[in-house]
N, C-alpha and C positions, 0 to 999 in steps of 0.2 A: 452183253451177249449179242453176237453179230447175226447168227443164223435164226431167222424167224420160225423155221420149221421146228428147231430144237426148243425154242421158247414155247411153241404150241404144245409139244409133247410134255414138257416139264409142267406146264400149266395144267394140262388135263390130268396128269397123275396126282398133283397136289389137290386138285378139285375133287377128284373121286375119293381119295383118302380122307380129305377133310370132311366130305359129305357123309361118309360112313361113320366116322367117329363123332360127328356133330349129332347124328341121330341117337347114337348110344348114350352120349353125354346128356342130351336133351331129355330122353326118357328117364334116365337116372335122376336128373334134377327134379322132374315131375314127382317122382316117388319120394325124394327127400323133403321137398317143400309141400307134399301132400296136395298137389295140384294135378288136374287132368292133363293128359298128353296133348289135348287140343290147345289148351292155353299155352303150354310150353312151345308147341309148334308155332302158334301165332305170335309169341313174344320172343323168347330166348333164341330158338332156332332161326326164326325169321330175321332177327337182328344179326345173327352170325352170317347168314347167307346174303344179307343185304350189305355187308361190309365192303365188298368190292365196288358196288355202286357209289357208296359214300366216298371212298378214296378217289374214284374217277371223277365224280362230280365236283368235289371240293377242289381238287387239283386243276380241273378244267376251268372253273370259275376264277380261281386265283391267277391263272396264267392267261386269262383273257379269251377263253373259248366258250362263250355262253351257250352256243348251240349244242356243244358236246355235253355240258353240264345238264341242260334241260332234256335234250334228246335221249341221253343215256337212261334217264329215269323213265320217261314215257315209253321209249322203245322196250325197256326191260319189263315194264308192267304188261305190255302187249305180249311180249315173248313168254312171260311167266304163265299166262293163261293159255295163249294160243299154242305155243310150242312145248313148254315144259309140262303143263298139265295134259295137253293133248297126247304127247308121246308117252307119258307115264301111264295113262289109262288105256291107251291102245295096247301097250305091252302087258300091263298088269291092271285089269279092271278092278275098281274098288267100290265097296258099299259105303255110302255116306249118310250120316244122320243130318238131314238138311236143317232140322230145327236147331241143332247145335251150332251150325255154321251161318244161320240166318243173320244173326246180329253182326258178325264179323263181315259178312258179305255186304250188308247195308253200310257199314263203316267204310269199306273199300269204295263203294259207289259214291258215297257222300264225300269222301276225300277227293275223288277224281273230279266231282262237280265243283267242289270248293276251289281246287287248283285252277280249273277252267275259268271260274269267276275272277280269281286273283290275277291271272296272267292276261286277261282280256285287254288290258290297257298296254300290253306289249312288254311287261316286266314283272318280276316277282321281287317286291321290295323287302327291305330288312324287317320292317314292321310285320309284313305278311309272313315272313319266315319265322319270326318269333311266335306268331299266332299258330302256325302249323306245329311247331315244337310243343307248345302248350297243350294242344289237342292230343298230341302223341302221348305225353305224360299222363293226361287224363284217361286216355284209352287203355294204356297199360295198367294203371291203377284199377280201373273199373273191371278189366278182364280178370285180374287176379282175385278181386273181391267177389265177382260173379261166380268164378270157378269154385271158390270155397263154399259159397252159399248153395250152389247146385250139388256139390258133393255131399253136403249135409242133408240135402233133400233126396239123395239117392240117384242123382242124375250125373252120369259120367263115371269114370273109374280111375283109380290110381294104379299105375303099373308097379310090377314087382321091383323092389329095390335091389340093384346089382352092385352099385358102387357107393362108397361113402360120399358125403357132401363135398369134401375137399377134392377127392379124386374126380368127381363129376364136374366140378368147376374147372379143374385143370384140363380135363378132356375137352370141354367146350371151348376153353381159351385157346388151346393148341390147335384145335380144329379150325377156329376162326382165323388164326394166323395163316394156316395152310391155305384156306380159301382166299384170303386177301392176296397172298403172294402168287397163288395159282392163277387167279384172275389177272393179276398184273402181267405175268409172263404171257398168258394167253392173249390178252388184249393188245399188248405191244407187238407180238408176233402177227396177229391177225390184222391189226391196223397197218403195219408195214406192208403187208401183202395187198391190202385193200387200196392203199394210196397209189399203187401202180395203175389202178383202174382209172384214177383221175376224177373221183366223185367228190361231192361236197362234204364238209364236216358234219352237217346235219344228217346226210344219208348214211355216213359211216357210223355216227353215234347211235341212231335208232335201229341200226341193223347189226353191223359187225361188233361194235363195242357193247351194245345192249345184249346181244347174244352171248358174248364172252362173260359179261358180268352176271348173266342169268344162269350160267352153267352150274354155279353152286346150288341154286334152287333145283335144277334138273337132277344133279347128282344126289342131293339130299332127298328130294321127293321120290325119285325112282327107288333109292335104297330103302326109304321108309315104307313104300308100297310093297316092295319085295319082302320086307320083314313084317308085313301085315300091320303096320302102324299107319292106317289110313288117315287118322286124325292129324298126325304130324305131316303126312304127305300133302294133304289139301290145305291144312291150316298154315303150313309153311308158305305156300304160294299166296294165299289171301293175306296173310300177315306181312309177307315181304312187300306186297303191293302197297299196303298201308304204310309200312315203314319207309318205303321209297319216297312217297309223297310227303307224309308228315315229318318224318325224321331226316331223310337225306336232303330233300329240297328245302326243308325248314332250316336245317343246320347250315346248308350252303348259302342260302339267301340271308341268313342272320349274319354271316361273315361278310358277304358282298352281294348286292342286288344283282339279279340275273336278268339279262335282256332276253326277250323271246322273239324269234323270227316269225314272220307272217305265215310261212309254210307250216310251222309247228302248230300255230293257232288254227289255220284253215284245214289241216289234214290230220296230223299225228294225234293231237289231243282228242279229236272226234273219234278216231279209231280206238283210243284208250277207253273212252267212255262206253262205246258200243260193245267192245269185247267184255268189259266188266258187267254190263247189263245182260249180255248173252249168258255168261256163266251163272248169274243169279237166276235167270229164267229156267235153265236146264236143271237146276236143283229144286225147283218149286213143287212139282206135281205131288210127290209122295213124302212121307216121313223119312223113309229110308230109300235113297235114290241110288241106283246103280249107274256109275259112270264107266262106260265101256268103250268098245271099239268104234261104234258109230259116232258117239258124241266126241270121242277123242280125235277121230279122223276129221270130223267137221271143224274142230278147233284148229288142227294143223293146217287144214285147207284155208281157213280164214287167215292164219298167220302168213302162209306162203303168198296168198293174194296181196296182203298188205306189203310184204317185202318187195314183191314184183312191182307194185305201183310206186313204191318209194324210189326204186332205181329207174323205173320207166319215166316218171315225172322229172327226175333229176337229170337224166341223160337228154331228154328232149327240151 
């Protein structure tokens, strides 16, 4: 496809459609497996919306573009919290049970810190990649086990069953493919336009490509919030950030070690840690926390400041 504008439009349509049906399929899976919507949001839905990051990062690493492989994940994690969550709660404020999300928030912060430790020497090795993947498997297993235990104790709820197990799986699978191809078209179109500016691969990866691969999270979280599925809306964002680090970088590094540029070490990973900690802090005060316009606008402001500094430092 030659026209990048057409690629952008096709990508956006696929992302929006995929996001809508991923929410429907995810909620139906929760009811079929007798798990809470929060766990489905953190696991199944997050895996589906993180698929574009996986495709981009693996392809980038194999084709010799380590800054894109690493920058895509770090930039996407920043965009998920700053832009995706920020815009979602500005438009549709949500009430969140902070106790239910506390564990997953701590895992997200811990994953970010572990990544920082692993890449401090300038690379993410295959051994470290396998370690991240092992932690992901343990996290998913524990999340499902914890969900069933909480449900037995009356914590959390199981949504009403709308589709059979087979249909639910088919919906999630087709939605995942739509998200992958939608992100592919959008990233290719946006990257082609961005290259005309003449900025570095790292700047493109943490901004344009990361934003493109974060659009599934934006579409899914916004649609989930609109459908009053706040657990899926926020759980998807936190879960996607966990999957991005443990799953995507874990899988990518397991195939080939990823080199890390000094600018990512000095700047981008620090912002990733800071934004994750900020989200944790704003959910702390009460058992039920309202995430609304003020907190959302603050997150968007943090994200726009980060993007401004990325291009400002790259140009000068």
